[in-house]
VMD Tcl script that draws the C-alpha trace (Angstrom):
set ca {
  {-6.49 -9.63 5.54}
  {-3.39 -9.84 4.13}
  {-0.56 -12.25 5.53}
  {3.06 -12.60 4.60}
  {4.18 -16.37 4.87}
  {7.88 -16.62 5.26}
  {9.37 -20.06 4.32}
  {12.51 -21.03 6.20}
  {14.40 -24.07 5.85}
  {17.82 -25.75 6.54}
  {19.46 -25.39 3.36}
  {21.37 -28.53 3.76}
  {18.12 -30.51 4.28}
  {17.21 -29.74 0.34}
  {20.87 -30.64 -0.70}
  {20.05 -34.05 0.70}
  {17.15 -34.67 -1.28}
  {17.33 -36.85 -4.29}
  {16.34 -35.47 -7.75}
  {13.19 -37.34 -7.75}
  {12.30 -36.00 -4.16}
  {13.22 -32.48 -5.58}
  {11.03 -32.85 -8.41}
  {8.11 -34.35 -6.39}
  {8.55 -31.24 -3.93}
  {8.48 -28.78 -6.73}
  {5.24 -30.37 -8.50}
  {3.58 -30.21 -4.83}
  {4.55 -26.50 -4.60}
  {3.07 -25.74 -7.91}
  {-0.10 -27.62 -7.22}
  {-0.27 -25.66 -3.77}
  {0.20 -22.21 -5.67}
  {-2.55 -23.45 -8.18}
  {-4.91 -24.16 -5.43}
  {-4.34 -20.89 -3.65}
  {-4.91 -19.09 -6.89}
  {-8.21 -21.10 -7.53}
  {-9.63 -20.32 -4.15}
  {-8.84 -16.83 -4.14}
  {-6.13 -16.68 -1.64}
  {-2.93 -16.12 -3.71}
  {-1.60 -12.51 -3.89}
  {2.19 -13.30 -4.90}
  {5.11 -15.76 -4.15}
  {8.77 -15.73 -4.89}
  {11.61 -18.00 -4.03}
  {14.67 -16.37 -2.98}
  {18.27 -16.87 -4.26}
  {20.54 -18.75 -1.65}
  {20.97 -16.89 1.63}
  {24.99 -16.99 0.88}
  {24.20 -14.24 -2.07}
  {22.57 -11.81 0.66}
  {23.83 -8.71 1.90}
  {22.93 -7.24 5.47}
  {22.78 -3.44 5.71}
  {23.28 -1.51 8.79}
  {23.82 2.10 9.61}
  {25.31 2.76 13.02}
  {26.23 6.38 14.05}
  {26.03 7.57 10.55}
  {28.43 4.74 9.30}
  {27.26 2.26 6.63}
  {28.14 -1.39 7.49}
  {27.56 -4.20 5.07}
  {28.00 -7.82 5.76}
  {27.88 -10.60 3.33}
  {25.18 -13.20 4.12}
  {21.87 -12.99 5.91}
  {21.04 -11.30 8.94}
  {20.66 -14.17 11.24}
  {23.24 -16.62 12.07}
  {21.25 -19.75 12.25}
  {20.84 -22.92 10.17}
  {17.34 -22.25 8.98}
  {17.49 -19.72 6.42}
  {14.63 -17.63 4.59}
  {14.22 -19.37 1.22}
  {10.87 -17.63 -0.07}
  {7.57 -15.99 0.80}
  {3.84 -16.08 -0.02}
  {1.47 -13.02 0.37}
  {-1.80 -14.26 0.78}
  {-5.42 -13.13 1.58}
  {-7.33 -14.75 4.62}
  {-10.12 -13.98 6.59}
  {-8.27 -14.30 10.03}
  {-4.87 -15.77 11.38}
  {-6.48 -19.09 11.96}
  {-7.09 -19.56 8.13}
  {-3.82 -18.24 7.29}
  {-2.09 -20.68 9.43}
  {-4.33 -23.43 8.00}
  {-3.34 -22.33 4.31}
  {0.33 -22.23 5.20}
  {0.10 -25.66 6.84}
  {-0.80 -26.98 3.56}
  {2.43 -25.78 1.85}
  {4.79 -28.79 1.12}
  {7.85 -26.49 2.27}
  {6.38 -26.85 5.88}
  {7.49 -30.39 5.83}
  {11.14 -29.37 5.48}
  {11.29 -26.24 7.58}
  {8.90 -23.81 8.82}
  {6.50 -20.96 7.77}
  {6.04 -17.92 9.89}
  {2.80 -16.37 9.14}
  {2.65 -12.63 9.87}
  {-0.27 -10.12 9.32}
  {0.41 -7.28 7.03}
  {-0.01 -3.98 8.80}
  {-2.38 -2.11 6.60}
  {-1.60 1.37 7.99}
  {1.94 2.90 8.11}
  {3.20 3.87 11.57}
  {5.18 6.62 10.06}
}
mol new
graphics top color blue
foreach p $ca { graphics top sphere $p radius 0.5 }
foreach p [lrange $ca 0 end-1] q [lrange $ca 1 end] { graphics top cylinder $p $q radius 0.2 }
display resetview
């Protein structure tokens, strides 16, 4: 099964990391990516630009409304994602728990719906 692991954290938490701490976190993230690849779980991942660069699009009663910024008004913002392959939700959770980003924020693990409901 495929799972989308959404990486969230408070952007201000990262701003407080020293340069060596940021470098260590980046190295750990690369090692995590490499491990997922070697074990056959890795499908894709990308970091996202700062949430302040986002636009939220809504259409209500036929009218387009575009807001600057992310959809949610919370401190934790979506920062990136991993698309992984796992046997089941338990394995996906175990894999996500090893992501170093989980120490700064949270990782939402969601199964990919293989068949379209439309």
